[in-house]
C-alpha positions as CSV (number, residue, x, y, z in Angstrom):
1,M,0.1,0.0,0.1
2,S,1.7,3.4,-0.8
3,S,1.8,6.5,1.4
4,T,-0.6,8.1,-0.9
5,T,-3.2,5.3,-0.4
6,V,-2.5,5.4,3.6
7,G,-2.9,9.0,3.5
8,L,-6.3,9.0,1.7
9,V,-7.4,6.3,4.1
10,A,-6.7,8.4,6.8
11,V,-8.5,11.5,5.6
12,C,-11.6,9.3,4.8
13,A,-11.6,7.7,8.3
14,K,-11.2,11.3,9.9
15,A,-14.2,12.5,7.8
16,A,-16.2,9.6,8.9
17,A,-15.4,10.1,12.4
18,R,-16.3,13.8,12.5
19,S,-19.7,12.9,10.8
20,V,-20.5,10.8,13.5
21,G,-19.7,13.2,16.4
22,R,-17.8,12.7,19.5
23,E,-20.7,11.0,21.4
24,G,-21.4,8.5,18.7
25,L,-17.8,7.4,18.5
26,M,-17.8,7.1,22.3
27,V,-21.1,5.0,22.1
28,Y,-19.2,2.9,19.1
29,Q,-16.0,2.5,21.1
30,T,-17.8,1.4,24.4
31,G,-19.8,-0.9,22.6
32,V,-17.2,-2.6,20.5
33,M,-14.9,-2.6,23.7
34,G,-17.5,-3.8,26.2
35,T,-18.5,-6.7,23.8
36,A,-14.7,-7.7,23.5
37,A,-14.4,-7.9,27.2
38,L,-17.4,-9.7,27.8
39,L,-16.3,-12.2,25.2
40,G,-12.8,-12.5,26.6
41,I,-13.7,-13.5,30.1
42,G,-16.2,-16.4,29.5
43,P,-15.9,-20.0,28.3
44,L,-16.5,-18.4,24.5
45,S,-13.2,-16.9,25.0
46,K,-11.1,-19.8,24.0
47,R,-13.4,-20.5,20.9
48,I,-13.8,-16.9,19.6
49,P,-10.8,-15.2,17.9
50,P,-10.0,-11.7,18.7
51,I,-12.2,-9.0,17.4
52,S,-9.3,-7.0,15.6
53,N,-5.9,-7.7,14.9
54,V,-4.5,-4.2,15.9
55,N,-5.9,-1.2,17.7
56,V,-3.8,1.9,17.3
57,S,-4.9,5.0,19.5
58,N,-3.5,8.5,20.1
59,V,-4.6,9.7,23.3
60,A,-4.8,13.5,22.9
61,T,-3.1,15.2,26.0
62,A,-4.4,18.9,26.8
63,P,-1.7,21.5,25.9
64,G,-0.4,23.5,28.8
65,T,1.5,22.7,31.9
66,Y,0.0,20.2,34.6
67,F,0.9,19.6,38.3
68,L,-0.1,16.8,40.6
69,G,0.9,17.2,44.0
70,G,3.2,20.0,43.2
71,A,5.2,18.2,40.7
72,E,5.0,19.1,37.0
73,R,3.8,16.5,34.6
74,V,6.5,15.7,32.4
75,R,5.6,12.4,30.8
76,T,2.6,10.5,30.1
77,I,3.1,6.7,29.8
78,P,0.7,5.4,27.7
79,A,-1.4,2.1,28.6
80,S,-4.4,0.4,27.4
81,A,-6.7,-2.6,27.6
82,L,-6.1,-5.4,25.2
83,S,-9.7,-6.4,25.2
84,G,-10.5,-8.1,22.0
85,S,-7.5,-7.6,20.1
86,A,-4.0,-9.1,19.6
87,L,-2.3,-5.9,19.6
88,N,-2.8,-2.4,21.0
89,I,-0.5,0.3,20.5
90,T,-1.2,3.5,22.0
91,F,0.4,6.8,21.5
92,S,0.5,9.8,23.8
93,S,2.4,13.1,24.0
94,V,3.5,15.9,26.5
95,G,5.0,19.0,24.8
96,S,7.4,17.7,22.2
97,L,7.8,14.3,23.6
98,M,5.9,11.3,22.0
99,E,5.6,8.2,24.0
100,Y,4.0,4.8,23.0
101,G,3.0,1.7,25.0
102,I,2.5,-1.8,23.3
103,I,0.4,-4.7,24.8
104,S,-0.3,-7.9,23.2
105,D,-1.4,-11.3,23.3
106,A,1.4,-13.2,24.5
107,V,0.4,-16.2,22.3
108,L,-0.3,-14.6,19.2
109,I,2.8,-12.0,19.5
110,P,5.5,-13.6,21.5
111,A,8.0,-10.6,21.1
112,P,6.2,-7.1,21.4
113,S,9.6,-5.6,22.1
114,Q,10.6,-6.0,18.4
115,M,7.6,-4.1,17.3
116,G,8.7,-1.3,19.7
117,E,12.1,-1.4,17.9
118,Y,10.6,-1.2,14.6
119,I,8.4,1.9,15.7
120,A,11.4,3.8,17.2
121,A,13.4,3.2,14.1
122,A,10.3,4.2,11.8
123,F,10.1,7.6,13.9
124,E,13.9,8.0,13.4
125,E,13.6,7.6,9.8
126,L,10.6,10.1,9.9
127,Y,12.4,12.6,11.7
128,A,15.6,12.6,9.4
129,A,13.4,13.2,6.6
130,V,11.7,16.3,7.6
């Protein structure tokens, strides 16, 4: 898939998300993740494959300086639930620092740290290109 195709898909996905609205997206996400969580805890969990192979999310953080107990927030460690997915990659940023967290199904993806190395290398390549 070319970068032009990926860019077009991203533009279309964002347009579709905007047309549904924030509340619609929250209802959809709650339904999908709730269903995945329920299917993952019962006897069906051994018979039903993951709902998705990969979930990638970017957790938007509010701009500005924030404090907790008098200490400035300087990092955000992104973590998410694996419910219904084989791999979850979550990005978050504070200032100019981008962090990412990877959670995976240990049976389906036995070496998630290798995925982290690929992501780091891709960011270095992107940074060098701009």
